[in-house]
N, C-alpha and C positions, 0 to 999 in steps of 0.2 A: 219504430221507427229510430226511436233512441236508444231502442233496447241492441235491437241491430248495430248501430253507430257504435255504441260502447264496446258490444264484443267484437266489430271491426278494429275499432283503436286498441284495445287488448291484445289481439292475434298480432298487430303491428308492432309493439311494443317486445312480445313475444318472439317474435321471429329474429334471426341473424341480424339482420338490416336494421333491425329497431333498436338492437343492442349494442350496435358500434357508438364509440363517442365521438364527439363533434366539437374536439378544442378547438378554440382558433390560435393560429400562430400568425408570428411576423417576420418571417424570413423565408429563404427559397429551397426547392429542393431538385435536385437534378442527379442524373446518372454520369459519370465520370469515371471511365475505364470499367471496372468493377464492383466499383462500390457507389453508394447512396451518398452525395453531399450535400449539407445542409448549412447554410450562413446566412446572416442578415444582409441585405444589399447596403447594409451601413457597417459594414464589419469595421471595427477599431484598428488600428495600426497596431501591429505585434498582439495580436488576438491568437492564442494555440491553435493549434490544428489537431484535433485529437481523432485517432482511427479505432473503430472498434470491431474487432474480430467476434462474431460470434454467429452460434447456432441456432435456429430457430426451436430444437428439442431439446437444449441443453440448460436442465434448471439451475445451475447457475447463472447463466446468462439472464433468465428472466427473475434472478434475484437482483441480481445487478441494475437492470432495467427498474425494476420497483424502487430502489433506493436511488438511483439516481434521475431519473426520468422529467420528474418535477424542474430539479437544478439545472438538467442541461438546457429543458424548455425555456425558461427564464434567461438563461446566460445566451442563447440564440438570439432570443427575441431581442435582448439589450445589445446586443450585436459583438457578445465578448468572448464568442468562442466560435470553430468552424468544426463540424464534425462528419465523419466519414463512417459509415458503417458498411461493413466488409462480412458478407454474409458466408457461413461454411457449411458445409452438408457430411462431415465426416461421419455425426452419427447414425446415417442411413449406411448401417453395417452390409446390408443383402442387397444393395443398390436402391435407383430413386425411390424416398420415401416421403414422409413427412416433413424432412428440413428440406428437400430440394423442392418439394411443391410449395413451400412456404416462401423459401428466397424468392424461386420464380417470380409468384404473386407480388411479392414485395417491389421487386425488380421492375414489374408491368406497372404497376403503380406509380411507382418514383419514375418511368419512362414519361407521365405525362406532364411531369412539372409540377401537380399538386400536390403542395407541400402540406397541407392541411391534410388532404387524405393519406399522404404518406405516415406523417407524424403519428394520425388517430389508428390507422391501421397496423403499422410494426407495431404500437404501445399496445393494441388489444391481441394481437398474436402472442406476445410476450406475457402480459398480465394473464391471459387466460389459456395459458401454455397446455395446462393438462384437458382440458377439452378439446382444444385444436388438435394437438398431436394425436389423441386418442379415436378422435370420433371425426374429422372432418378429412373429407377430401377434396378433389379440386372444386366441385359443383359449389359445395358450402364456402369455400374460400372467395370463390366468384360471388356469390351472394353479397359476402360482408364486404368486397371492393363496392359492389353497386350500391352500399348506403354514401356514395360519396357522389361527385359532380364529373363523373368521368362517363366517357364516351363509352356507348355499348360492346364497341370493339376490343376492349382491352377487358371489360369485365368477361366478353366471349373467349378470350385467348387464356383467361385463368380457367375458366371452366372446360374447354376442351383440350388443355393440355400442354398447349401449346407454349405457354408462361415456363411450364416444367422443366421446357429443353435450356431455357435461358439458367433457371436453378442450376442445371447440371454444370453448365458451362463455367458460373460465376464461381458456383462451389468448390468445383475443380481448380479454377486461377487462383482463389484465394487462398486454399489451403496449399497450393505449391508457393505462393507469397509469401507466407506463414512461414513453412519449412525453410525456405531461404532464408528468413529473418532469426529464427530463433530454432531450426532444426527438427522442429516438431508442429504436430497440429494438436492442440488444443482452446477449447473458450472457455470464459471469456479471456480475451487477449485486448489490452489497452496501451495504443502508442500515445505518448505526446513530443509535437513536433518531431518524431522520427525514433523516438528512444520509447523504451517498452515501460511503462507504470506499475510498478506493484501493486496491485488491488489490495486494498485493507478489508479486513475484516472487523466488523462488530463485536458486542458480545454476547450478541446469537449466534456469532461464527457465520453470517452471510456478509455478502460484499457489502463496502459501505460505500455512499456517493465519492466521488473522486474530485468531484467538480469544485467545493471548496480548495483544494490542494493545485489545481490547475490554473483557474482564472482568478485572477488578482485585481 
């Protein structure tokens, strides 16, 4: 009986659901237009609004997320920053693929208003980009979402591909918006209070966290 229980616990940890992070957050999440907006209920006066245009299949986006996610989470928790994630899908060269699927799934999670779920889901998709892009489909994305306290209909919408349609719409709309602003679509692109921020590189050539430049 004990052996069976240990085996079951081990299988849970090895499952997609068991691998999903569970960091607590002290901010809210909502979908606003084609963006996911994160902000503290106690947002400080004058706190900057940062827009991040990113593609879930973009390696540089994953590197930026690795560099800034700890700083972003802290600044959001402290009410010193508002962040808007704008998902792109331009790297799906031959029609809807991983970028679109992940954008749709992330939007579906954000639509629930569960900030903890969105934060951790988004972070994992970026952190484990190589695995997710190359090996995950809608079924796996849905299993990952089921690690959080979400209604079953949300998970089902990801698994059955319904959320993917939202990913197409959002990806196109954000691509069009980015083209209006900078005449091209690329990623990652960061705006601070409407002005483009030039992402800096560290000694290793990878993007550095922008938070200390923006949050005072």
